[in-house]
C-alpha positions in Angstrom: 10.4 -30.9 -38.8 9.0 -28.9 -41.7 10.0 -25.3 -42.5 6.5 -24.1 -41.7 6.6 -25.7 -38.2 10.0 -24.3 -37.5 8.9 -20.9 -38.5 5.8 -21.1 -36.3 7.9 -22.3 -33.3 10.4 -19.4 -33.8 7.6 -16.9 -34.1 5.9 -18.2 -30.9 9.2 -17.9 -29.0 9.8 -14.4 -30.2 6.3 -13.2 -29.3 6.5 -14.9 -25.8 9.9 -13.3 -25.2 8.6 -9.9 -26.2 5.5 -10.2 -23.9 7.7 -11.4 -21.0 10.1 -8.5 -21.4 7.3 -5.9 -21.7 7.2 -5.0 -17.9 10.9 -4.3 -17.9 10.7 -2.1 -21.0 7.7 0.0 -20.2 7.8 -0.2 -16.4 8.0 3.0 -14.3 10.7 3.8 -11.8 11.0 1.7 -8.7 9.2 3.1 -5.7 11.5 4.7 -3.2 10.8 4.2 0.5 10.3 7.4 2.5 12.9 8.4 5.1 11.8 8.3 8.6 11.7 11.8 10.0 13.5 12.4 13.2 12.2 14.3 16.2 13.8 17.6 15.1 12.4 17.4 11.6 9.8 19.9 10.4 7.7 17.1 8.9 4.1 16.7 10.1 3.3 14.3 12.9 2.7 10.7 11.7 -0.1 8.6 13.2 0.3 4.8 12.8 -3.0 3.1 12.6 -3.2 -0.7 12.8 -6.3 -2.8 12.1 -6.5 -6.4 13.3 -9.1 -9.1 12.7 -12.3 -8.7 14.7 -12.5 -4.9 14.2 -9.8 -4.1 16.7 -7.9 -0.8 16.0 -4.7 0.5 17.4 -3.3 4.0 17.3 0.4 4.3 17.8 0.4 1.0 19.7 -2.6 1.9 21.9 -6.0 0.2 21.5 -8.8 2.6 20.3 -12.3 2.1 19.1 -13.3 2.8 15.5 -15.6 5.6 16.6 -13.0 7.3 18.7 -10.5 7.0 15.9 -12.9 8.6 13.5 -13.6 11.5 15.9 -9.9 12.0 16.5 -9.1 12.1 12.7 -11.9 14.7 12.2 -10.4 16.9 14.8 -6.8 16.8 13.5 -5.4 19.3 11.0 -4.8 18.5 7.4 -1.0 18.3 7.8 -1.3 15.1 9.8 0.0 12.0 8.1 -1.7 8.7 8.7 0.0 5.4 8.0 -2.5 2.4 7.8 -1.0 -1.0 8.7 -3.6 -3.7 8.0 -3.2 -7.2 9.5 -2.2 -9.8 7.0 -5.3 -11.8 8.1 -7.6 -9.2 6.7 -9.2 -9.7 3.2 -8.1 -7.3 0.5 -11.7 -6.0 0.3 -11.7 -5.1 4.0 -8.3 -3.3 3.7 -9.7 -1.2 0.8 -12.9 -0.3 2.7 -10.9 0.6 5.8 -8.4 2.8 3.9 -11.4 4.6 2.2 -13.0 5.0 5.6 -9.8 6.5 7.0 -9.6 9.0 4.1 -13.3 9.9 4.5 -12.8 10.4 8.2 -10.5 13.4 7.7 -7.2 11.6 7.1 -6.6 12.9 3.6 -3.0 11.9 3.8 -3.8 8.3 4.8 -1.6 5.9 3.0 -1.3 2.1 3.0 1.9 1.2 4.7 3.3 -2.2 4.0 6.3 -3.7 5.8 9.4 -4.2 3.6 9.5 -7.5 1.8 12.1 -10.0 2.8 14.8 -11.0 0.2 
């Protein structure tokens, strides 16, 4: 192997290693899961909204229509927290549209809640 080829291989390995290490070097802090608030906590009430395929919605485990959910969210105060749990069968575009709709419907604190990943 010639010196030029050895130098090119070494340079390629250094650049690839630097690019692979970039997320570790410049990455932000790891996200921290929120603590579940107990019944005696002063935290605002949390509504858990689930969307399943076929346009079916559930509010805290009870079925609800999309229109009724929208009316309910518009009537609630701003301190209300809404956690949105989309079905894994939904397309990412549908999840984004639904989350935007929840926020427009008065749930300013609507957040996408994903289950913890398995190790």
